[in-house]
Biopython code that builds the backbone (N, CA, C, O; Angstrom):
import numpy as np
from Bio.PDB.StructureBuilder import StructureBuilder

atoms = [
    (1, "MET", "N", (81.456, 8.773, 86.091)),
    (1, "MET", "CA", (82.209, 7.123, 87.450)),
    (1, "MET", "C", (82.198, 5.869, 86.517)),
    (1, "MET", "O", (83.166, 5.113, 86.442)),
    (2, "LEU", "N", (81.045, 5.697, 85.813)),
    (2, "LEU", "CA", (81.307, 4.099, 84.770)),
    (2, "LEU", "C", (81.949, 4.485, 83.657)),
    (2, "LEU", "O", (81.672, 3.847, 82.641)),
    (3, "GLU", "N", (82.847, 5.483, 83.558)),
    (3, "GLU", "CA", (83.802, 5.879, 82.495)),
    (3, "GLU", "C", (85.307, 6.047, 82.808)),
    (3, "GLU", "O", (86.430, 6.315, 82.380)),
    (4, "LEU", "N", (84.362, 5.620, 84.088)),
    (4, "LEU", "CA", (86.505, 5.740, 84.813)),
    (4, "LEU", "C", (86.463, 4.057, 84.674)),
    (4, "LEU", "O", (87.475, 3.425, 84.371)),
    (5, "GLY", "N", (85.314, 3.493, 84.904)),
    (5, "GLY", "CA", (85.580, 2.100, 85.161)),
    (5, "GLY", "C", (84.943, 1.730, 86.377)),
    (5, "GLY", "O", (85.088, 0.547, 86.685)),
    (6, "TYR", "N", (84.090, 2.638, 87.360)),
    (6, "TYR", "CA", (84.156, 2.532, 88.341)),
    (6, "TYR", "C", (82.088, 2.179, 88.938)),
    (6, "TYR", "O", (81.303, 3.040, 88.542)),
    (7, "GLY", "N", (81.718, 1.458, 89.457)),
    (7, "GLY", "CA", (80.497, 0.940, 89.544)),
    (7, "GLY", "C", (80.063, 1.185, 90.923)),
    (7, "GLY", "O", (80.012, 0.084, 91.473)),
    (8, "LEU", "N", (79.682, 2.233, 91.844)),
    (8, "LEU", "CA", (79.397, 2.787, 92.929)),
    (8, "LEU", "C", (77.100, 2.281, 93.212)),
    (8, "LEU", "O", (76.082, 2.462, 92.543)),
    (9, "THR", "N", (77.478, 1.568, 94.727)),
    (9, "THR", "CA", (76.113, 1.236, 94.757)),
    (9, "THR", "C", (76.557, 0.735, 96.315)),
    (9, "THR", "O", (77.668, 0.416, 96.737)),
    (10, "ASN", "N", (75.077, 0.799, 97.090)),
    (10, "ASN", "CA", (75.239, 0.151, 98.612)),
    (10, "ASN", "C", (74.828, -1.275, 98.874)),
    (10, "ASN", "O", (74.300, -2.059, 98.085)),
    (11, "ALA", "N", (75.161, -1.455, 100.092)),
    (11, "ALA", "CA", (75.094, -3.011, 99.639)),
    (11, "ALA", "C", (74.125, -2.886, 101.018)),
    (11, "ALA", "O", (73.728, -4.021, 101.280)),
    (12, "VAL", "N", (73.696, -2.075, 101.821)),
    (12, "VAL", "CA", (72.765, -2.429, 102.886)),
    (12, "VAL", "C", (72.317, -1.088, 102.830)),
    (12, "VAL", "O", (73.061, -0.108, 102.882)),
    (13, "ALA", "N", (70.828, -1.059, 102.702)),
    (13, "ALA", "CA", (70.398, 0.552, 102.550)),
    (13, "ALA", "C", (69.643, 1.069, 103.693)),
    (13, "ALA", "O", (68.574, 1.645, 103.491)),
    (14, "ARG", "N", (70.090, 0.921, 104.830)),
    (14, "ARG", "CA", (69.836, 1.550, 105.815)),
    (14, "ARG", "C", (71.207, 1.358, 106.902)),
    (14, "ARG", "O", (71.775, 0.325, 107.258)),
    (15, "THR", "N", (71.516, 3.050, 107.319)),
    (15, "THR", "CA", (72.902, 3.380, 108.288)),
    (15, "THR", "C", (72.923, 2.753, 109.166)),
    (15, "THR", "O", (71.917, 2.133, 109.514)),
    (16, "THR", "N", (74.275, 2.683, 109.950)),
    (16, "THR", "CA", (74.496, 1.512, 111.607)),
    (16, "THR", "C", (75.733, 2.844, 112.031)),
    (16, "THR", "O", (76.706, 3.431, 111.557)),
    (17, "ARG", "N", (75.056, 2.796, 112.991)),
    (17, "ARG", "CA", (76.810, 2.842, 114.038)),
    (17, "ARG", "C", (77.939, 2.363, 113.573)),
    (17, "ARG", "O", (79.013, 2.964, 113.571)),
    (18, "GLY", "N", (77.730, 1.251, 113.160)),
    (18, "GLY", "CA", (78.671, -0.074, 112.719)),
    (18, "GLY", "C", (78.782, -0.837, 112.685)),
    (18, "GLY", "O", (78.061, -1.562, 113.370)),
    (19, "VAL", "N", (79.866, -1.432, 111.792)),
    (19, "VAL", "CA", (79.998, -3.155, 111.728)),
    (19, "VAL", "C", (79.122, -3.930, 112.917)),
    (19, "VAL", "O", (78.953, -5.140, 112.763)),
    (20, "GLY", "N", (78.544, -3.269, 114.126)),
    (20, "GLY", "CA", (78.279, -4.230, 114.882)),
    (20, "GLY", "C", (76.782, -4.298, 114.516)),
    (20, "GLY", "O", (76.494, -5.479, 114.321)),
    (21, "ASP", "N", (75.862, -3.595, 114.371)),
    (21, "ASP", "CA", (74.923, -3.466, 113.660)),
    (21, "ASP", "C", (73.999, -3.746, 112.795)),
    (21, "ASP", "O", (72.823, -3.383, 112.808)),
    (22, "LEU", "N", (74.693, -4.575, 111.838)),
    (22, "LEU", "CA", (74.429, -4.545, 110.900)),
    (22, "LEU", "C", (73.929, -6.532, 110.989)),
    (22, "LEU", "O", (74.682, -7.426, 111.375)),
    (23, "ARG", "N", (72.786, -6.664, 110.603)),
    (23, "ARG", "CA", (72.523, -7.883, 110.548)),
    (23, "ARG", "C", (72.836, -8.787, 109.278)),
    (23, "ARG", "O", (72.797, -8.306, 108.146)),
    (24, "ARG", "N", (73.122, -10.009, 109.499)),
    (24, "ARG", "CA", (72.942, -10.665, 107.624)),
    (24, "ARG", "C", (71.913, -10.167, 106.930)),
    (24, "ARG", "O", (72.021, -9.553, 105.868)),
    (25, "SER", "N", (70.789, -10.441, 107.568)),
    (25, "SER", "CA", (69.333, -9.943, 106.971)),
    (25, "SER", "C", (69.314, -8.277, 106.294)),
    (25, "SER", "O", (68.409, -8.204, 105.462)),
    (26, "ASP", "N", (69.978, -7.125, 106.427)),
    (26, "ASP", "CA", (70.374, -6.286, 106.307)),
    (26, "ASP", "C", (70.956, -6.654, 104.645)),
    (26, "ASP", "O", (70.155, -6.277, 103.789)),
    (27, "PHE", "N", (72.312, -7.378, 104.058)),
    (27, "PHE", "CA", (72.596, -8.261, 103.187)),
    (27, "PHE", "C", (71.651, -8.277, 101.931)),
    (27, "PHE", "O", (72.098, -8.294, 100.785)),
    (28, "ALA", "N", (70.402, -8.270, 102.212)),
    (28, "ALA", "CA", (69.528, -8.871, 101.813)),
    (28, "ALA", "C", (69.048, -7.961, 100.044)),
    (28, "ALA", "O", (68.462, -6.886, 99.924)),
    (29, "GLY", "N", (69.585, -8.926, 98.870)),
    (29, "GLY", "CA", (69.516, -8.019, 97.750)),
    (29, "GLY", "C", (70.275, -7.191, 97.711)),
    (29, "GLY", "O", (70.144, -6.004, 97.412)),
    (30, "ALA", "N", (71.289, -7.873, 98.071)),
    (30, "ALA", "CA", (72.653, -7.234, 98.183)),
    (30, "ALA", "C", (73.487, -8.461, 97.284)),
    (30, "ALA", "O", (74.595, -8.140, 96.853)),
    (31, "ASP", "N", (73.051, -9.664, 97.031)),
    (31, "ASP", "CA", (73.290, -10.567, 96.852)),
    (31, "ASP", "C", (74.256, -10.699, 95.252)),
    (31, "ASP", "O", (73.811, -9.978, 94.359)),
    (32, "ASP", "N", (75.400, -11.487, 94.915)),
    (32, "ASP", "CA", (75.329, -11.383, 93.734)),
    (32, "ASP", "C", (74.442, -11.208, 92.876)),
    (32, "ASP", "O", (74.789, -10.769, 91.780)),
    (33, "GLU", "N", (72.943, -11.524, 93.155)),
    (33, "GLU", "CA", (72.045, -11.730, 91.814)),
    (33, "GLU", "C", (71.855, -10.575, 91.234)),
    (33, "GLU", "O", (71.845, -10.400, 90.016)),
    (34, "ARG", "N", (71.589, -9.184, 92.631)),
    (34, "ARG", "CA", (72.003, -8.152, 92.181)),
    (34, "ARG", "C", (73.083, -7.793, 91.683)),
    (34, "ARG", "O", (73.038, -8.204, 90.524)),
    (35, "LEU", "N", (73.963, -7.313, 91.834)),
    (35, "LEU", "CA", (75.314, -7.139, 91.939)),
    (35, "LEU", "C", (75.627, -7.581, 90.154)),
    (35, "LEU", "O", (76.021, -6.845, 89.249)),
    (36, "GLY", "N", (75.336, -8.798, 90.125)),
    (36, "GLY", "CA", (75.485, -9.305, 88.869)),
    (36, "GLY", "C", (74.640, -8.840, 88.057)),
    (36, "GLY", "O", (75.204, -8.814, 86.963)),
    (37, "ARG", "N", (73.265, -8.329, 87.934)),
    (37, "ARG", "CA", (72.699, -7.221, 87.196)),
    (37, "ARG", "C", (73.218, -5.989, 86.698)),
    (37, "ARG", "O", (73.426, -5.550, 85.567)),
    (38, "ILE", "N", (73.379, -5.532, 87.912)),
    (38, "ILE", "CA", (74.334, -4.066, 88.107)),
    (38, "ILE", "C", (75.165, -3.835, 87.032)),
    (38, "ILE", "O", (75.283, -2.851, 86.302)),
    (39, "ALA", "N", (75.978, -5.395, 87.066)),
    (39, "ALA", "CA", (77.024, -5.714, 86.277)),
    (39, "ALA", "C", (76.926, -5.342, 84.928)),
    (39, "ALA", "O", (77.649, -4.640, 84.220)),
    (40, "GLU", "N", (75.332, -6.279, 84.604)),
    (40, "GLU", "CA", (75.957, -7.126, 83.179)),
    (40, "GLU", "C", (74.942, -4.945, 83.032)),
    (40, "GLU", "O", (75.730, -4.113, 82.583)),
    (41, "GLU", "N", (74.174, -4.641, 83.221)),
    (41, "GLU", "CA", (73.651, -3.756, 82.484)),
    (41, "GLU", "C", (74.764, -2.301, 81.701)),
    (41, "GLU", "O", (74.837, -1.879, 80.547)),
    (42, "LEU", "N", (75.563, -1.852, 83.142)),
    (42, "LEU", "CA", (76.353, -1.247, 83.239)),
    (42, "LEU", "C", (77.530, -1.654, 83.533)),
    (42, "LEU", "O", (78.245, -1.242, 84.446)),
    (43, "ARG", "N", (77.724, -2.370, 82.861)),
    (43, "ARG", "CA", (79.242, -2.921, 82.659)),
    (43, "ARG", "C", (80.934, -2.114, 82.856)),
    (43, "ARG", "O", (81.848, -1.903, 82.058)),
    (44, "PRO", "N", (80.726, -1.800, 84.489)),
    (44, "PRO", "CA", (81.804, -1.148, 84.841)),
    (44, "PRO", "C", (83.190, -2.132, 85.043)),
    (44, "PRO", "O", (83.004, -3.331, 85.252)),
    (45, "ARG", "N", (84.527, -1.617, 84.977)),
    (45, "ARG", "CA", (85.446, -2.542, 84.645)),
    (45, "ARG", "C", (85.578, -2.971, 86.127)),
    (45, "ARG", "O", (86.009, -4.097, 86.376)),
    (46, "PHE", "N", (85.196, -2.053, 87.206)),
    (46, "PHE", "CA", (86.103, -2.421, 88.564)),
    (46, "PHE", "C", (84.589, -2.556, 89.773)),
    (46, "PHE", "O", (83.555, -2.874, 89.186)),
    (47, "LEU", "N", (84.532, -2.469, 90.392)),
    (47, "LEU", "CA", (83.223, -3.165, 91.684)),
    (47, "LEU", "C", (83.838, -3.253, 92.798)),
    (47, "LEU", "O", (84.133, -4.401, 93.132)),
    (48, "ALA", "N", (84.249, -2.092, 93.761)),
    (48, "ALA", "CA", (85.809, -1.623, 95.399)),
    (48, "ALA", "C", (84.217, -2.134, 96.186)),
    (48, "ALA", "O", (83.285, -1.362, 95.956)),
    (49, "PHE", "N", (83.985, -3.025, 96.828)),
    (49, "PHE", "CA", (83.158, -2.559, 98.177)),
    (49, "PHE", "C", (84.665, -2.252, 99.268)),
    (49, "PHE", "O", (85.723, -2.876, 99.352)),
    (50, "VAL", "N", (84.114, -0.902, 100.056)),
    (50, "VAL", "CA", (85.225, -0.520, 101.405)),
    (50, "VAL", "C", (84.224, -1.052, 102.583)),
    (50, "VAL", "O", (83.113, -0.919, 103.098)),
    (51, "GLY", "N", (85.222, -1.617, 102.609)),
    (51, "GLY", "CA", (85.293, -2.847, 103.707)),
    (51, "GLY", "C", (84.912, -4.244, 103.616)),
    (51, "GLY", "O", (83.952, -4.765, 103.048)),
    (52, "LYS", "N", (85.574, -4.594, 104.088)),
    (52, "LYS", "CA", (85.221, -6.866, 103.784)),
    (52, "LYS", "C", (83.856, -7.086, 104.419)),
    (52, "LYS", "O", (83.233, -8.145, 104.337)),
    (53, "THR", "N", (83.376, -5.812, 105.166)),
    (53, "THR", "CA", (81.824, -7.139, 105.423)),
    (53, "THR", "C", (81.006, -6.746, 104.438)),
    (53, "THR", "O", (79.862, -7.197, 104.379)),
    (54, "ALA", "N", (81.426, -5.954, 103.633)),
    (54, "ALA", "CA", (80.407, -5.231, 102.713)),
    (54, "ALA", "C", (80.425, -5.991, 101.475)),
    (54, "ALA", "O", (79.539, -5.965, 100.622)),
    (55, "TYR", "N", (81.801, -6.864, 101.427)),
    (55, "TYR", "CA", (81.529, -7.991, 100.971)),
    (55, "TYR", "C", (81.313, -9.349, 100.540)),
    (55, "TYR", "O", (81.216, -9.953, 99.471)),
    (56, "SER", "N", (81.258, -9.710, 102.304)),
    (56, "SER", "CA", (81.210, -10.957, 102.829)),
    (56, "SER", "C", (79.530, -11.160, 103.122)),
    (56, "SER", "O", (78.863, -12.171, 103.338)),
    (57, "GLY", "N", (79.204, -9.838, 103.032)),
    (57, "GLY", "CA", (77.852, -10.227, 103.082)),
    (57, "GLY", "C", (76.837, -10.293, 102.415)),
    (57, "GLY", "O", (75.719, -10.757, 102.640)),
    (58, "ALA", "N", (77.573, -9.491, 101.045)),
    (58, "ALA", "CA", (76.852, -10.212, 99.103)),
    (58, "ALA", "C", (77.137, -11.185, 98.759)),
    (58, "ALA", "O", (76.437, -11.885, 98.027)),
    (59, "PHE", "N", (78.577, -11.574, 99.328)),
    (59, "PHE", "CA", (79.258, -13.320, 99.084)),
    (59, "PHE", "C", (79.665, -13.457, 99.828)),
    (59, "PHE", "O", (80.840, -13.097, 99.897)),
    (60, "GLY", "N", (79.140, -13.978, 100.786)),
    (60, "GLY", "CA", (79.011, -14.968, 102.113)),
    (60, "GLY", "C", (80.728, -14.906, 101.939)),
    (60, "GLY", "O", (81.456, -14.362, 101.109)),
    (61, "GLY", "N", (81.057, -15.974, 103.480)),
    (61, "GLY", "CA", (83.144, -15.874, 103.694)),
    (61, "GLY", "C", (83.769, -14.616, 103.714)),
    (61, "GLY", "O", (83.224, -13.520, 103.582)),
    (62, "ARG", "N", (85.237, -14.924, 103.932)),
    (62, "ARG", "CA", (85.672, -14.361, 104.237)),
    (62, "ARG", "C", (86.427, -13.743, 103.315)),
    (62, "ARG", "O", (87.095, -14.387, 102.506)),
    (63, "ALA", "N", (86.388, -11.959, 103.355)),
    (63, "ALA", "CA", (86.885, -11.183, 102.270)),
    (63, "ALA", "C", (88.684, -11.269, 102.612)),
    (63, "ALA", "O", (89.086, -11.474, 103.758)),
    (64, "GLU", "N", (89.190, -11.168, 101.982)),
    (64, "GLU", "CA", (90.486, -10.136, 101.914)),
    (64, "GLU", "C", (90.797, -9.068, 101.294)),
    (64, "GLU", "O", (90.165, -8.674, 100.314)),
    (65, "LEU", "N", (91.692, -8.536, 101.728)),
    (65, "LEU", "CA", (91.573, -7.122, 100.843)),
    (65, "LEU", "C", (92.174, -7.514, 99.648)),
    (65, "LEU", "O", (92.409, -8.707, 99.454)),
    (66, "GLY", "N", (92.556, -6.348, 98.518)),
    (66, "GLY", "CA", (92.599, -6.589, 97.172)),
    (66, "GLY", "C", (91.391, -7.294, 96.111)),
    (66, "GLY", "O", (90.171, -7.420, 96.216)),
    (67, "LEU", "N", (92.139, -7.581, 95.315)),
    (67, "LEU", "CA", (91.374, -8.041, 94.379)),
    (67, "LEU", "C", (90.986, -9.032, 94.273)),
    (67, "LEU", "O", (91.815, -9.938, 94.356)),
    (68, "GLN", "N", (89.230, -9.480, 93.984)),
    (68, "GLN", "CA", (89.144, -10.792, 94.571)),
    (68, "GLN", "C", (89.112, -11.653, 92.722)),
    (68, "GLN", "O", (89.194, -11.291, 91.548)),
    (69, "GLY", "N", (88.968, -12.732, 93.386)),
    (69, "GLY", "CA", (88.887, -14.083, 92.291)),
    (69, "GLY", "C", (87.412, -14.343, 91.374)),
    (69, "GLY", "O", (87.310, -14.850, 90.257)),
    (70, "THR", "N", (86.233, -13.754, 92.352)),
    (70, "THR", "CA", (85.491, -13.650, 91.603)),
    (70, "THR", "C", (85.090, -12.593, 90.564)),
    (70, "THR", "O", (85.750, -11.563, 90.706)),
    (71, "ARG", "N", (84.464, -12.562, 89.859)),
    (71, "ARG", "CA", (84.363, -11.725, 88.579)),
    (71, "ARG", "C", (82.061, -11.253, 88.181)),
    (71, "ARG", "O", (81.305, -12.086, 87.681)),
    (72, "LEU", "N", (81.798, -10.400, 88.435)),
    (72, "LEU", "CA", (80.431, -10.394, 87.467)),
    (72, "LEU", "C", (80.105, -10.042, 86.794)),
    (72, "LEU", "O", (80.170, -8.819, 86.919)),
    (73, "ALA", "N", (79.397, -10.502, 85.345)),
    (73, "ALA", "CA", (79.221, -10.209, 84.165)),
    (73, "ALA", "C", (80.626, -9.086, 83.326)),
    (73, "ALA", "O", (80.685, -8.116, 82.571)),
    (74, "GLY", "N", (81.872, -10.313, 84.318)),
    (74, "GLY", "CA", (82.867, -9.245, 83.746)),
    (74, "GLY", "C", (83.827, -8.200, 84.218)),
    (74, "GLY", "O", (84.894, -7.722, 83.831)),
    (75, "THR", "N", (82.808, -8.012, 85.452)),
    (75, "THR", "CA", (83.576, -6.829, 85.859)),
    (75, "THR", "C", (84.407, -7.363, 87.209)),
    (75, "THR", "O", (84.195, -8.282, 88.000)),
    (76, "GLN", "N", (85.247, -6.549, 87.118)),
    (76, "GLN", "CA", (86.480, -6.908, 88.763)),
    (76, "GLN", "C", (85.836, -6.503, 90.410)),
    (76, "GLN", "O", (85.031, -5.638, 90.755)),
    (77, "LEU", "N", (86.334, -7.190, 90.930)),
    (77, "LEU", "CA", (86.019, -7.607, 92.396)),
    (77, "LEU", "C", (86.727, -7.008, 93.263)),
    (77, "LEU", "O", (87.482, -7.869, 93.714)),
    (78, "PHE", "N", (87.036, -5.493, 94.036)),
    (78, "PHE", "CA", (87.971, -5.017, 94.887)),
    (78, "PHE", "C", (87.238, -4.752, 96.216)),
    (78, "PHE", "O", (86.186, -4.113, 96.233)),
    (79, "VAL", "N", (87.887, -5.319, 97.478)),
    (79, "VAL", "CA", (87.822, -5.293, 98.597)),
    (79, "VAL", "C", (88.688, -4.776, 98.520)),
    (79, "VAL", "O", (89.658, -5.132, 97.850)),
    (80, "LEU", "N", (88.512, -2.765, 99.856)),
    (80, "LEU", "CA", (89.352, -2.501, 100.293)),
    (80, "LEU", "C", (89.146, -1.722, 101.671)),
    (80, "LEU", "O", (88.091, -1.218, 102.055)),
    (81, "PRO", "N", (90.349, -1.728, 102.323)),
    (81, "PRO", "CA", (89.820, -0.986, 103.399)),
    (81, "PRO", "C", (88.447, -0.419, 104.174)),
    (81, "PRO", "O", (87.882, 0.318, 103.367)),
    (82, "SER", "N", (87.942, -0.458, 105.013)),
    (82, "SER", "CA", (86.847, 0.184, 105.397)),
    (82, "SER", "C", (87.553, 1.799, 106.030)),
    (82, "SER", "O", (88.610, 2.045, 106.611)),
    (83, "THR", "N", (86.302, 2.746, 105.552)),
    (83, "THR", "CA", (87.310, 3.736, 106.320)),
    (83, "THR", "C", (86.618, 4.596, 107.806)),
    (83, "THR", "O", (87.092, 5.495, 108.500)),
    (84, "SER", "N", (85.172, 3.765, 107.887)),
    (84, "SER", "CA", (85.387, 4.170, 109.205)),
    (84, "SER", "C", (85.901, 3.989, 110.218)),
    (84, "SER", "O", (86.565, 2.976, 110.435)),
    (85, "PRO", "N", (85.611, 5.464, 111.572)),
    (85, "PRO", "CA", (86.173, 6.104, 111.685)),
    (85, "PRO", "C", (86.467, 4.256, 113.306)),
    (85, "PRO", "O", (87.499, 4.226, 113.977)),
    (86, "ALA", "N", (85.499, 3.286, 113.452)),
    (86, "ALA", "CA", (85.256, 2.413, 113.800)),
    (86, "ALA", "C", (86.605, 1.431, 114.113)),
    (86, "ALA", "O", (87.119, 0.946, 115.121)),
    (87, "ASN", "N", (86.913, 1.426, 112.440)),
    (87, "ASN", "CA", (88.300, 0.472, 111.763)),
    (87, "ASN", "C", (89.402, 1.409, 111.979)),
    (87, "ASN", "O", (90.070, 1.408, 110.946)),
    (88, "ALA", "N", (90.024, 2.404, 113.055)),
    (88, "ALA", "CA", (91.079, 2.462, 113.557)),
    (88, "ALA", "C", (92.946, 1.771, 114.543)),
    (88, "ALA", "O", (94.060, 2.149, 114.904)),
    (89, "ALA", "N", (92.045, 0.611, 114.499)),
    (89, "ALA", "CA", (92.651, -1.101, 113.880)),
    (89, "ALA", "C", (93.854, -0.314, 112.760)),
    (89, "ALA", "O", (94.997, -0.051, 113.134)),
    (90, "VAL", "N", (93.444, -0.077, 111.643)),
    (90, "VAL", "CA", (93.997, -0.394, 110.500)),
    (90, "VAL", "C", (94.736, 1.395, 110.322)),
    (90, "VAL", "O", (93.883, 2.278, 110.410)),
    (91, "PRO", "N", (95.986, 1.806, 110.125)),
    (91, "PRO", "CA", (96.521, 2.734, 110.219)),
    (91, "PRO", "C", (96.502, 3.437, 108.558)),
    (91, "PRO", "O", (96.931, 2.915, 107.529)),
    (92, "ARG", "N", (95.985, 4.505, 108.696)),
    (92, "ARG", "CA", (95.437, 5.115, 107.643)),
    (92, "ARG", "C", (96.731, 5.460, 106.322)),
    (92, "ARG", "O", (96.333, 5.808, 105.210)),
    (93, "PRO", "N", (97.935, 5.348, 106.544)),
    (93, "PRO", "CA", (99.193, 4.614, 105.855)),
    (93, "PRO", "C", (98.239, 3.634, 105.194)),
    (93, "PRO", "O", (97.346, 4.018, 104.439)),
    (94, "GLU", "N", (98.448, 2.378, 105.490)),
    (94, "GLU", "CA", (98.055, 1.431, 105.407)),
    (94, "GLU", "C", (96.532, 1.555, 104.196)),
    (94, "GLU", "O", (96.464, 1.546, 102.967)),
    (95, "ARG", "N", (95.130, 1.701, 105.667)),
    (95, "ARG", "CA", (94.122, 1.806, 104.384)),
    (95, "ARG", "C", (94.379, 2.653, 102.956)),
    (95, "ARG", "O", (93.777, 2.317, 101.936)),
    (96, "LEU", "N", (95.667, 4.191, 102.969)),
    (96, "LEU", "CA", (95.375, 4.792, 101.632)),
    (96, "LEU", "C", (96.476, 3.928, 100.529)),
    (96, "LEU", "O", (96.568, 4.103, 99.314)),
    (97, "ARG", "N", (97.151, 3.085, 101.273)),
    (97, "ARG", "CA", (98.166, 2.131, 100.095)),
    (97, "ARG", "C", (97.022, 1.479, 99.697)),
    (97, "ARG", "O", (96.738, 2.180, 98.725)),
    (98, "TRP", "N", (95.863, 0.351, 99.767)),
    (98, "TRP", "CA", (95.157, -0.554, 99.234)),
    (98, "TRP", "C", (94.420, 0.818, 97.692)),
    (98, "TRP", "O", (94.466, 0.760, 96.463)),
    (99, "PHE", "N", (93.785, 1.950, 98.763)),
    (99, "PHE", "CA", (93.246, 3.050, 97.038)),
    (99, "PHE", "C", (94.174, 2.890, 96.466)),
    (99, "PHE", "O", (93.975, 2.129, 95.519)),
    (100, "THR", "N", (95.516, 3.351, 96.573)),
    (100, "THR", "CA", (96.448, 3.271, 95.793)),
    (100, "THR", "C", (96.870, 2.125, 94.644)),
    (100, "THR", "O", (97.264, 2.077, 93.479)),
    (101, "ALA", "N", (96.590, 1.413, 95.535)),
    (101, "ALA", "CA", (96.761, 0.167, 94.045)),
    (101, "ALA", "C", (95.835, -0.370, 93.976)),
    (101, "ALA", "O", (95.969, -1.591, 93.903)),
    (102, "LEU", "N", (94.459, 0.155, 93.957)),
    (102, "LEU", "CA", (93.353, -0.071, 93.399)),
    (102, "LEU", "C", (93.264, 1.336, 92.002)),
    (102, "LEU", "O", (92.705, 1.211, 90.912)),
    (103, "ALA", "N", (93.795, 2.231, 92.376)),
    (103, "ALA", "CA", (94.032, 3.735, 91.510)),
    (103, "ALA", "C", (95.116, 2.985, 90.164)),
    (103, "ALA", "O", (94.871, 3.073, 88.961)),
    (104, "ALA", "N", (96.000, 2.458, 90.620)),
    (104, "ALA", "CA", (97.292, 1.843, 90.086)),
    (104, "ALA", "C", (96.762, 0.645, 89.202)),
    (104, "ALA", "O", (96.791, 0.923, 88.003)),
    (105, "ILE", "N", (96.130, -1.027, 89.585)),
    (105, "ILE", "CA", (95.007, -1.060, 88.407)),
    (105, "ILE", "C", (93.984, -0.986, 88.136)),
    (105, "ILE", "O", (93.101, -1.806, 88.388)),
    (106, "VAL", "N", (93.872, 0.180, 87.469)),
    (106, "VAL", "CA", (93.200, 0.724, 87.020)),
    (106, "VAL", "C", (93.592, 1.438, 85.616)),
    (106, "VAL", "O", (93.267, 1.258, 84.443)),
    (107, "ASP", "N", (94.647, 2.544, 86.464)),
    (107, "ASP", "CA", (95.358, 3.156, 85.498)),
    (107, "ASP", "C", (95.804, 1.611, 85.109)),
    (107, "ASP", "O", (95.047, 0.788, 84.595)),
    (108, "ARG", "N", (96.451, 1.506, 85.272)),
    (108, "ARG", "CA", (96.885, -0.090, 84.156)),
    (108, "ARG", "C", (96.636, -0.330, 83.250)),
    (108, "ARG", "O", (97.353, -0.198, 82.258)),
    (109, "ARG", "N", (95.030, -0.962, 83.302)),
    (109, "ARG", "CA", (93.856, -2.022, 83.051)),
    (109, "ARG", "C", (93.331, -0.800, 82.071)),
    (109, "ARG", "O", (93.349, -1.229, 80.917)),
    (110, "ALA", "N", (92.852, 0.619, 82.115)),
    (110, "ALA", "CA", (92.570, 1.530, 81.556)),
    (110, "ALA", "C", (94.153, 2.077, 80.203)),
    (110, "ALA", "O", (94.067, 2.099, 78.975)),
    (111, "PHE", "N", (94.708, 2.235, 80.589)),
    (111, "PHE", "CA", (95.992, 2.377, 79.927)),
    (111, "PHE", "C", (95.996, 1.476, 78.339)),
    (111, "PHE", "O", (95.931, 1.906, 77.187)),
    (112, "SER", "N", (96.159, -0.705, 79.175)),
    (112, "SER", "CA", (96.503, -1.571, 78.277)),
    (112, "SER", "C", (95.058, -1.785, 77.198)),
    (112, "SER", "O", (95.179, -2.344, 76.108)),
    (113, "HIS", "N", (93.510, -1.166, 77.780)),
    (113, "HIS", "CA", (93.034, -1.151, 76.861)),
    (113, "HIS", "C", (92.120, -0.053, 75.933)),
    (113, "HIS", "O", (91.071, -0.203, 75.306)),
    (114, "HIS", "N", (92.886, 0.959, 76.112)),
    (114, "HIS", "CA", (92.570, 2.048, 75.528)),
    (114, "HIS", "C", (93.944, 3.198, 75.026)),
    (114, "HIS", "O", (94.167, 4.365, 75.345)),
    (115, "PRO", "N", (94.700, 2.203, 74.086)),
    (115, "PRO", "CA", (95.428, 2.958, 73.365)),
    (115, "PRO", "C", (95.860, 4.000, 72.771)),
    (115, "PRO", "O", (95.461, 4.115, 71.612)),
    (116, "ALA", "N", (96.412, 4.654, 73.084)),
    (116, "ALA", "CA", (97.039, 6.679, 72.370)),
    (116, "ALA", "C", (96.426, 6.009, 70.835)),
    (116, "ALA", "O", (96.335, 4.996, 70.142)),
    (117, "GLU", "N", (96.145, 7.282, 70.936)),
    (117, "GLU", "CA", (95.689, 7.431, 69.314)),
    (117, "GLU", "C", (96.764, 7.904, 68.417)),
    (117, "GLU", "O", (96.546, 8.049, 67.215)),
]
sb = StructureBuilder()
sb.init_structure("model")
sb.init_model(0)
sb.init_chain("A")
sb.init_seg("    ")
for serial, (resi, resn, name, xyz) in enumerate(atoms, 1):
    if name == "N":
        sb.init_residue(resn, " ", resi, " ")
    sb.init_atom(name, np.array(xyz, "f"), 0.0, 1.0, " ", f" {name:<3s}", serial, name[0])
structure = sb.get_structure()
């Protein structure tokens, strides 16, 4: 995954039935300091959060979908819509559009940083 520029980690260590079961304390350890260390050590180009709650839990505030203005050690952050069945209010084509947008950014940036030999 890292060769593709992705970083994967859990924002919350325990499983829940849904976002309504999460507490602010569940995000302890998923703060920007911990994620910053991961970004510093592994150097992914992108770190995507699946769900606004995951991003907001780590950084506070209200998240919007898409590329974020915040970076961690040069790693760009992207918020994707939740894939949870509880997020049925967001139609599948809309969710797919955001995942496709991230893939396009990753591909475009990969090409611009790794010119053909």
